[in-house]
All heavy atoms as an XYZ file, in Angstrom:
653
protein
N     148.861   -385.221      3.403
C     148.864   -386.218      4.447
C     147.421   -386.440      4.896
O     146.634   -385.510      4.957
C     149.721   -385.737      5.625
C     149.718   -386.706      6.787
S     150.621   -386.133      8.245
C     152.256   -386.011      7.620
N     147.110   -387.663      5.203
C     145.764   -387.996      5.666
C     145.847   -388.729      7.002
O     146.735   -389.548      7.207
C     145.057   -388.882      4.644
C     144.870   -388.196      3.317
C     145.767   -388.399      2.285
C     143.816   -387.329      3.115
C     145.606   -387.764      1.072
C     143.640   -386.683      1.902
C     144.545   -386.900      0.889
O     144.378   -386.264     -0.311
N     144.932   -388.383      7.894
C     144.861   -389.051      9.194
C     143.432   -389.494      9.451
O     142.487   -388.776      9.141
C     145.301   -388.111     10.320
C     146.787   -388.008     10.476
C     147.149   -387.351     11.781
C     148.634   -387.345     11.959
N     149.032   -386.762     13.233
N     143.305   -390.650     10.071
C     141.996   -391.168     10.455
C     141.609   -390.619     11.822
O     142.410   -390.001     12.508
C     142.028   -392.694     10.493
C     142.375   -393.380      9.178
C     142.372   -394.881      9.358
C     141.419   -392.972      8.075
N     140.388   -390.872     12.230
C     139.899   -390.393     13.521
C     140.759   -390.892     14.669
O     140.964   -390.200     15.643
C     138.439   -390.795     13.738
C     137.898   -390.314     15.077
C     136.420   -390.236     15.074
C     135.843   -389.861     16.411
N     136.390   -388.662     17.006
N     141.299   -392.111     14.539
C     142.128   -392.668     15.611
C     143.554   -392.114     15.617
O     144.372   -392.492     16.434
C     142.154   -394.192     15.542
C     142.797   -394.718     14.265
O     143.362   -393.929     13.482
O     142.721   -395.936     14.047
N     143.874   -391.222     14.664
C     145.188   -390.580     14.620
C     146.200   -391.276     13.726
O     147.288   -390.760     13.518
N     145.863   -392.425     13.198
C     146.806   -393.133     12.337
C     146.859   -392.483     10.954
O     145.857   -392.017     10.433
C     146.436   -394.612     12.218
O     145.139   -394.753     11.679
N     148.075   -392.443     10.392
C     148.256   -391.881      9.058
C     147.883   -392.931      8.017
O     148.100   -394.116      8.217
C     149.702   -391.438      8.861
C     150.075   -390.257      9.729
C     151.493   -389.772      9.477
O     152.091   -390.152      8.455
O     151.991   -389.021     10.317
N     147.319   -392.462      6.923
C     146.857   -393.376      5.884
C     147.083   -392.723      4.523
O     147.090   -391.510      4.391
C     145.366   -393.733      6.118
C     144.487   -392.531      5.968
C     144.919   -394.856      5.241
N     147.291   -393.556      3.507
C     147.545   -393.040      2.169
C     146.232   -392.783      1.429
O     145.178   -393.319      1.785
C     148.379   -394.046      1.365
O     147.607   -395.195      1.093
N     146.337   -391.985      0.380
C     145.169   -391.725     -0.467
C     144.692   -393.020     -1.116
O     143.483   -393.247     -1.254
C     145.523   -390.693     -1.534
C     144.358   -390.331     -2.421
C     144.668   -389.227     -3.412
O     145.642   -388.483     -3.207
O     143.924   -389.113     -4.402
N     145.626   -393.906     -1.465
C     145.257   -395.187     -2.085
C     144.441   -396.052     -1.123
O     143.488   -396.715     -1.536
C     146.515   -395.930     -2.529
N     144.792   -396.037      0.166
C     144.044   -396.820      1.161
C     142.633   -396.265      1.332
O     141.670   -397.031      1.461
C     144.778   -396.817      2.493
N     142.504   -394.946      1.305
C     141.180   -394.324      1.417
C     140.351   -394.661      0.180
O     139.175   -394.999      0.278
C     141.304   -392.802      1.610
C     141.969   -392.500      2.954
C     139.940   -392.123      1.523
C     142.318   -391.039      3.158
N     140.982   -394.586     -0.983
C     140.290   -394.912     -2.233
C     139.797   -396.362     -2.209
O     138.647   -396.641     -2.573
C     141.225   -394.680     -3.416
C     140.559   -394.940     -4.756
O     139.354   -394.635     -4.903
O     141.236   -395.453     -5.662
N     140.633   -397.294     -1.771
C     140.239   -398.704     -1.718
C     139.075   -398.913     -0.753
O     138.111   -399.622     -1.072
C     141.432   -399.564     -1.304
N     139.139   -398.285      0.424
C     138.059   -398.416      1.406
C     136.768   -397.795      0.879
O     135.677   -398.337      1.086
C     138.456   -397.763      2.725
N     136.880   -396.669      0.177
C     135.705   -396.018     -0.406
C     135.045   -396.939     -1.428
O     133.836   -397.129     -1.414
C     136.097   -394.683     -1.043
C     134.969   -394.001     -1.756
C     133.981   -393.350     -1.050
C     134.890   -394.028     -3.148
C     132.927   -392.720     -1.713
C     133.847   -393.409     -3.812
C     132.866   -392.753     -3.091
N     135.837   -397.542     -2.290
C     135.312   -398.436     -3.323
C     134.666   -399.696     -2.723
O     133.713   -400.233     -3.275
C     136.402   -398.827     -4.306
C     136.857   -397.664     -5.162
C     137.995   -398.087     -6.084
N     138.581   -396.954     -6.757
C     138.085   -396.396     -7.857
N     136.986   -396.869     -8.385
N     138.681   -395.366     -8.413
N     135.183   -400.155     -1.573
C     134.640   -401.339     -0.901
C     133.465   -401.011      0.019
O     132.880   -401.908      0.617
C     135.736   -402.023     -0.084
C     136.850   -402.598     -0.919
C     138.028   -403.071     -0.080
O     137.896   -403.137      1.162
O     139.076   -403.378     -0.664
N     133.152   -399.719      0.164
C     132.057   -399.306      1.033
C     132.415   -399.305      2.508
O     131.542   -399.304      3.367
N     133.717   -399.281      2.820
C     134.157   -399.302      4.211
C     134.548   -397.930      4.746
O     134.818   -397.792      5.938
C     135.333   -400.258      4.374
C     134.946   -401.704      4.166
C     136.102   -402.617      4.447
C     135.674   -404.065      4.307
N     136.762   -404.987      4.590
N     134.586   -396.924      3.902
C     134.899   -395.568      4.367
C     133.673   -394.998      5.075
O     132.565   -395.051      4.547
C     135.297   -394.680      3.192
N     133.872   -394.495      6.282
C     132.781   -393.969      7.104
C     133.196   -392.614      7.653
O     134.269   -392.481      8.233
C     132.477   -394.937      8.277
C     131.429   -394.358      9.187
C     132.053   -396.293      7.763
N     132.351   -391.616      7.472
C     132.612   -390.302      8.048
C     131.926   -390.230      9.406
O     130.735   -390.508      9.527
C     132.112   -389.173      7.134
C     132.900   -389.189      5.818
C     132.246   -387.823      7.826
C     132.449   -388.171      4.817
N     132.699   -389.864     10.425
C     132.178   -389.712     11.777
C     131.957   -388.228     12.014
O     132.891   -387.432     11.915
C     133.164   -390.271     12.831
C     132.603   -390.101     14.225
C     133.486   -391.721     12.539
N     130.724   -387.858     12.300
C     130.369   -386.465     12.560
C     130.357   -386.251     14.069
O     129.729   -387.009     14.806
C     128.991   -386.150     11.981
C     128.912   -386.419     10.517
N     129.309   -385.496      9.578
C     128.517   -387.523      9.831
C     129.140   -386.018      8.375
N     128.664   -387.240      8.500
N     131.069   -385.214     14.504
C     131.210   -384.931     15.925
C     130.939   -383.459     16.154
O     131.482   -382.616     15.461
C     132.646   -385.270     16.402
C     132.782   -385.069     17.896
C     133.019   -386.683     16.016
N     130.111   -383.151     17.114
C     129.805   -381.749     17.407
C     130.848   -381.122     18.315
O     131.095   -379.932     18.249
C     128.438   -381.644     18.062
C     127.349   -381.989     17.102
C     125.984   -381.717     17.637
N     125.045   -382.131     16.605
C     123.780   -382.323     16.794
N     123.249   -382.136     17.974
N     123.018   -382.695     15.805
N     131.447   -381.901     19.192
C     132.344   -381.363     20.213
C     133.662   -380.860     19.630
O     134.241   -379.904     20.125
C     132.630   -382.417     21.276
C     133.433   -381.875     22.438
C     133.504   -382.840     23.583
N     132.241   -383.078     24.233
C     131.696   -382.315     25.165
N     132.296   -381.211     25.536
N     130.547   -382.633     25.720
N     134.195   -381.463     18.619
C     135.518   -381.122     18.096
C     135.479   -379.859     17.245
O     135.425   -379.916     16.029
C     136.082   -382.302     17.311
C     136.321   -383.503     18.185
C     136.788   -384.709     17.396
O     137.030   -384.590     16.187
O     136.903   -385.776     18.005
N     135.524   -378.706     17.892
C     135.573   -377.438     17.176
C     134.324   -377.146     16.378
O     134.390   -376.768     15.227
N     133.175   -377.338     16.973
C     131.921   -377.161     16.259
C     131.529   -378.472     15.627
O     131.776   -379.527     16.184
N     130.941   -378.444     14.462
C     130.587   -379.693     13.777
C     131.782   -380.137     12.963
O     132.127   -379.518     11.968
C     129.371   -379.482     12.872
S     127.834   -379.552     13.771
N     132.436   -381.192     13.413
C     133.599   -381.704     12.716
C     133.293   -383.040     12.078
O     132.322   -383.692     12.418
N     134.144   -383.433     11.163
C     133.994   -384.731     10.511
C     135.368   -385.369     10.426
O     136.348   -384.714     10.092
C     133.395   -384.567      9.127
N     135.429   -386.633     10.758
C     136.654   -387.411     10.685
C     136.350   -388.707      9.937
O     135.199   -389.106      9.839
C     137.178   -387.739     12.082
C     137.456   -386.525     12.944
C     138.748   -385.846     12.514
N     139.111   -384.804     13.430
C     138.835   -383.529     13.259
N     138.164   -383.147     12.210
N     139.223   -382.631     14.122
N     137.378   -389.376      9.476
C     137.190   -390.569      8.662
C     137.638   -391.829      9.392
O     138.636   -391.821     10.103
C     137.983   -390.438      7.357
C     137.726   -391.505      6.311
C     136.338   -391.349      5.709
C     138.773   -391.440      5.219
N     136.875   -392.891      9.212
C     137.252   -394.239      9.639
C     137.147   -395.153      8.427
O     136.356   -394.894      7.516
C     136.316   -394.750     10.742
C     136.454   -394.105     12.112
C     135.401   -394.654     13.059
C     137.844   -394.337     12.687
N     137.927   -396.214      8.425
C     137.921   -397.144      7.294
C     137.467   -398.534      7.695
O     137.748   -399.508      7.012
C     139.323   -397.216      6.664
C     139.891   -395.899      6.157
C     141.272   -396.104      5.564
C     138.963   -395.254      5.150
N     136.732   -398.644      8.805
C     136.315   -399.960      9.294
C     134.908   -400.363      8.860
O     134.484   -401.492      9.078
C     136.419   -400.029     10.808
C     135.550   -399.002     11.516
O     134.752   -398.308     10.850
O     135.663   -398.900     12.747
N     134.163   -399.446      8.274
C     132.824   -399.763      7.797
C     131.754   -399.829      8.880
O     130.603   -400.136      8.592
N     132.111   -399.556     10.133
C     131.162   -399.618     11.249
C     130.362   -398.319     11.345
O     130.932   -397.238     11.323
C     131.900   -399.854     12.568
C     132.661   -401.158     12.612
C     131.754   -402.367     12.620
O     130.700   -402.310     13.283
O     132.095   -403.361     11.960
N     129.048   -398.443     11.469
C     128.177   -397.272     11.602
C     127.578   -397.222     13.002
O     127.312   -398.258     13.610
C     127.039   -397.335     10.575
C     127.512   -397.070      9.184
N     127.611   -395.805      8.664
C     127.929   -397.924      8.212
C     128.060   -395.881      7.426
N     128.268   -397.156      7.125
N     127.379   -396.006     13.509
C     126.727   -395.812     14.803
C     126.060   -394.446     14.823
O     126.366   -393.583     14.014
C     127.710   -395.970     15.967
C     128.925   -395.078     15.863
C     128.909   -393.788     16.355
C     130.075   -395.550     15.257
C     130.017   -392.975     16.257
C     131.199   -394.736     15.152
C     131.164   -393.452     15.663
N     125.144   -394.260     15.756
C     124.408   -393.001     15.887
C     123.980   -392.836     17.337
O     123.179   -393.621     17.844
C     123.192   -393.012     14.972
C     122.494   -391.667     14.900
O     122.820   -390.760     15.693
O     121.612   -391.524     14.039
N     124.532   -391.833     18.016
C     124.164   -391.588     19.412
C     123.284   -390.352     19.559
O     123.030   -389.909     20.677
C     125.416   -391.417     20.298
O     126.135   -390.252     19.874
C     126.318   -392.638     20.233
N     122.812   -389.808     18.447
C     121.949   -388.620     18.535
C     120.677   -388.967     19.303
O     120.024   -389.975     19.049
C     121.598   -388.094     17.151
C     122.788   -387.480     16.444
C     122.452   -387.058     15.058
N     122.272   -388.268     14.230
C     122.025   -388.235     12.935
N     121.910   -387.098     12.310
N     121.885   -389.365     12.270
N     120.325   -388.120     20.269
C     119.135   -388.317     21.076
C     119.322   -389.297     22.218
O     118.416   -389.523     23.000
N     120.520   -389.868     22.349
C     120.793   -390.851     23.403
C     121.767   -390.330     24.447
O     122.069   -391.022     25.405
C     121.352   -392.127     22.793
C     120.408   -392.778     21.806
C     121.067   -393.938     21.096
C     120.141   -394.441     20.002
N     120.829   -395.326     19.074
N     122.288   -389.117     24.243
C     123.274   -388.546     25.159
C     122.624   -387.491     26.050
O     121.607   -386.904     25.688
C     124.418   -387.910     24.374
S     125.337   -389.091     23.381
N     123.246   -387.253     27.196
C     122.737   -386.232     28.117
C     122.935   -384.826     27.548
O     122.182   -383.922     27.860
C     123.439   -386.340     29.464
S     123.040   -387.852     30.340
N     123.946   -384.648     26.735
C     124.248   -383.332     26.189
C     124.439   -383.456     24.675
O     125.082   -384.392     24.195
C     125.528   -382.787     26.828
C     125.695   -381.325     26.647
N     126.148   -380.782     25.476
C     125.452   -380.289     27.474
C     126.201   -379.465     25.583
N     125.783   -379.137     26.796
N     123.924   -382.520     23.928
C     123.997   -382.576     22.462
C     125.439   -382.574     21.952
O     125.723   -383.155     20.902
C     123.234   -381.408     21.850
N     126.372   -381.960     22.698
C     127.766   -381.926     22.252
C     128.447   -383.282     22.334
O     129.519   -383.478     21.781
C     128.564   -380.897     23.068
C     128.202   -379.441     22.804
C     129.010   -378.533     23.707
C     128.445   -379.080     21.350
N     127.847   -384.232     23.033
C     128.411   -385.578     23.132
C     127.938   -386.501     22.009
O     128.403   -387.632     21.898
C     128.045   -386.205     24.479
C     128.719   -385.496     25.642
O     129.815   -384.938     25.428
O     128.152   -385.501     26.735
N     127.040   -386.033     21.185
C     126.469   -386.878     20.134
C     127.438   -387.059     18.971
O     128.108   -386.124     18.550
C     125.171   -386.266     19.616
C     124.082   -386.221     20.666
C     122.817   -385.549     20.188
O     122.867   -384.801     19.182
O     121.779   -385.774     20.815
N     127.517   -388.274     18.475
C     128.297   -388.591     17.279
C     127.466   -389.516     16.400
O     126.629   -390.269     16.894
C     129.629   -389.285     17.632
O     129.354   -390.454     18.376
C     130.546   -388.383     18.421
N     127.712   -389.450     15.104
C     127.004   -390.315     14.172
C     127.856   -390.487     12.928
O     128.813   -389.761     12.715
C     125.624   -389.763     13.835
C     125.642   -388.463     13.100
C     125.536   -388.286     11.755
C     125.786   -387.150     13.652
N     125.596   -386.943     11.439
C     125.751   -386.228     12.593
C     125.955   -386.659     14.945
C     125.885   -384.862     12.788
C     126.082   -385.303     15.132
C     126.032   -384.420     14.064
N     127.525   -391.457     12.142
C     128.300   -391.748     10.951
C     127.447   -391.621      9.692
O     126.227   -391.688      9.742
C     128.875   -393.180     10.997
O     127.797   -394.097     11.131
C     129.848   -393.351     12.136
N     128.133   -391.439      8.595
C     127.483   -391.456      7.282
C     128.489   -391.993      6.276
O     129.691   -391.986      6.516
C     127.008   -390.061      6.881
O     128.102   -389.202      6.667
N     127.987   -392.450      5.172
C     128.836   -392.950      4.097
C     129.177   -391.769      3.179
O     128.278   -391.045      2.763
C     128.072   -394.008      3.327
C     128.936   -394.911      2.527
C     128.129   -396.077      2.092
N     127.974   -396.955      3.258
C     128.014   -398.263      3.182
N     128.125   -398.833      2.022
N     127.911   -398.991      4.249
N     130.449   -391.562      2.851
C     130.790   -390.465      1.935
C     130.189   -390.714      0.553
O     130.186   -391.840      0.068
C     132.314   -390.485      1.898
C     132.715   -391.824      2.387
C     131.621   -392.321      3.263
N     129.667   -389.659     -0.038
C     129.048   -389.772     -1.363
C     130.086   -389.808     -2.484
O     129.859   -390.384     -3.532
C     128.082   -388.618     -1.573
C     126.880   -388.670     -0.646
C     125.997   -387.453     -0.836
C     124.804   -387.461      0.070
N     125.115   -387.234      1.467
N     131.230   -389.156     -2.235
C     132.290   -389.108     -3.232
C     133.628   -389.393     -2.564
O     133.773   -389.250     -1.348
C     132.375   -387.726     -3.907
O     132.728   -386.751     -2.912
C     131.060   -387.336     -4.563
N     134.614   -389.764     -3.368
C     135.955   -389.964     -2.843
C     136.493   -388.659     -2.277
O     137.156   -388.643     -1.238
C     136.880   -390.516     -3.930
C     138.340   -390.682     -3.535
C     138.483   -391.642     -2.358
C     139.164   -391.153     -4.720
N     136.198   -387.543     -2.930
C     136.669   -386.242     -2.447
C     136.139   -385.958     -1.042
O     136.867   -385.434     -0.193
C     136.255   -385.129     -3.402
C     136.758   -383.761     -2.941
C     136.383   -382.676     -3.895
C     136.824   -381.297     -3.499
N     137.281   -381.042     -2.170
N     134.896   -386.303     -0.767
C     134.328   -386.093      0.554
C     135.092   -386.918      1.606
O     135.368   -386.441      2.704
C     132.849   -386.468      0.557
C     132.134   -386.144      1.850
C     130.655   -386.499      1.800
O     130.189   -387.148      0.852
O     129.969   -386.129      2.761
N     135.460   -388.139      1.256
C     136.235   -388.989      2.170
C     137.625   -388.409      2.390
O     138.115   -388.346      3.519
C     136.328   -390.406      1.624
N     138.264   -387.962      1.315
C     139.597   -387.370      1.431
C     139.569   -386.090      2.256
O     140.461   -385.843      3.079
C     140.185   -387.107      0.048
C     140.516   -388.338     -0.786
C     140.894   -387.928     -2.202
C     141.617   -389.152     -0.142
N     138.553   -385.269      2.054
C     138.430   -384.026      2.826
C     138.269   -384.302      4.314
O     138.791   -383.567      5.146
C     137.254   -383.188      2.327
C     137.519   -382.533      0.981
O     138.690   -382.528      0.531
O     136.553   -382.050      0.363
N     137.554   -385.358      4.666
C     137.346   -385.695      6.076
C     138.632   -386.192      6.723
O     138.804   -386.068      7.932
C     136.253   -386.748      6.215
N     139.552   -386.741      5.924
C     140.793   -387.280      6.465
C     141.981   -386.346      6.280
O     143.047   -386.597      6.817
C     141.106   -388.624      5.800
N     141.817   -385.258      5.530
C     142.946   -384.371      5.244
C     143.522   -383.804      6.524
O     142.797   -383.400      7.435
C     142.522   -383.229      4.315
C     143.667   -382.286      4.038
C     144.703   -382.701      3.215
C     143.743   -381.044      4.612
C     145.781   -381.871      2.975
C     144.809   -380.208      4.380
C     145.839   -380.625      3.562
O     146.908   -379.801      3.338
N     144.838   -383.788      6.603
C     145.529   -383.251      7.761
C     146.693   -382.419      7.287
O     147.546   -382.895      6.534
C     146.024   -384.389      8.651
C     146.938   -383.931      9.758
C     146.436   -383.219     10.841
C     148.288   -384.212      9.717
C     147.254   -382.805     11.850
C     149.126   -383.797     10.732
C     148.610   -383.084     11.792
O     149.433   -382.659     12.791
N     146.756   -381.170      7.704
C     147.850   -380.288      7.366
C     148.649   -380.039      8.642
O     148.185   -379.331      9.521
C     147.315   -378.983      6.797
C     148.437   -378.049      6.350
O     149.611   -378.347      6.499
N     148.052   -376.912      5.806
N     149.842   -380.623      8.767
C     150.617   -380.460      9.994
C     151.081   -379.033     10.231
O     151.417   -378.672     11.340
C     151.797   -381.409      9.800
C     151.906   -381.596      8.324
C     150.521   -381.441      7.783
N     151.104   -378.205      9.186
C     151.505   -376.807      9.322
C     150.369   -375.929      8.811
O     150.289   -375.646      7.624
C     152.779   -376.541      8.526
C     153.268   -375.123      8.704
O     152.616   -374.306      9.356
N     154.423   -374.818      8.156
N     149.496   -375.456      9.704
C     148.338   -374.662      9.261
C     148.706   -373.342      8.613
O     147.888   -372.723      7.956
C     147.537   -374.446     10.544
C     148.510   -374.627     11.641
C     149.540   -375.596     11.148
N     149.957   -372.893      8.767
C     150.373   -371.638      8.157
C     150.799   -371.822      6.709
O     150.963   -370.875      5.971
C     151.517   -371.010      8.957
C     151.100   -370.679     10.367
C     151.590   -371.398     11.425
C     150.172   -369.666     10.614
C     151.207   -371.109     12.719
C     149.769   -369.384     11.885
C     150.296   -370.103     12.965
N     150.974   -373.067      6.306
C     151.352   -373.387      4.933
C     150.144   -373.918      4.202
O     149.683   -375.023      4.454
C     152.477   -374.433      4.925
S     152.966   -374.923      3.276
N     149.589   -373.136      3.308
C     148.410   -373.560      2.539
C     148.842   -374.501      1.430
O     149.768   -374.235      0.710
C     147.687   -372.347      1.936
C     147.250   -371.334      2.960
C     146.148   -371.878      3.800
C     145.686   -370.793      4.769
N     144.932   -371.278      5.855
N     148.135   -375.623      1.333
C     148.461   -376.607      0.307
C     147.471   -376.513     -0.817
O     146.329   -376.294     -0.653
C     148.463   -378.028      0.902
C     148.741   -379.044     -0.178
C     149.488   -378.105      2.003
């Protein structure tokens, strides 16, 4: 199962299509359990590093280098006790 940063579920085919079109964007967030990464498929980039009062509020985006990197950022396991 794959989930985007906004919580919506998405298929591997949708992620693959967005990756091929250059619209897959990894959002890096420090606050979410250390340095976390989530996926968006809108192609919008932003960078708040150095613009926030606290470093934990900073977020920035990057383009995934591989499809696997995009899939890893969106992977969601609803049962953490069950290894897939």
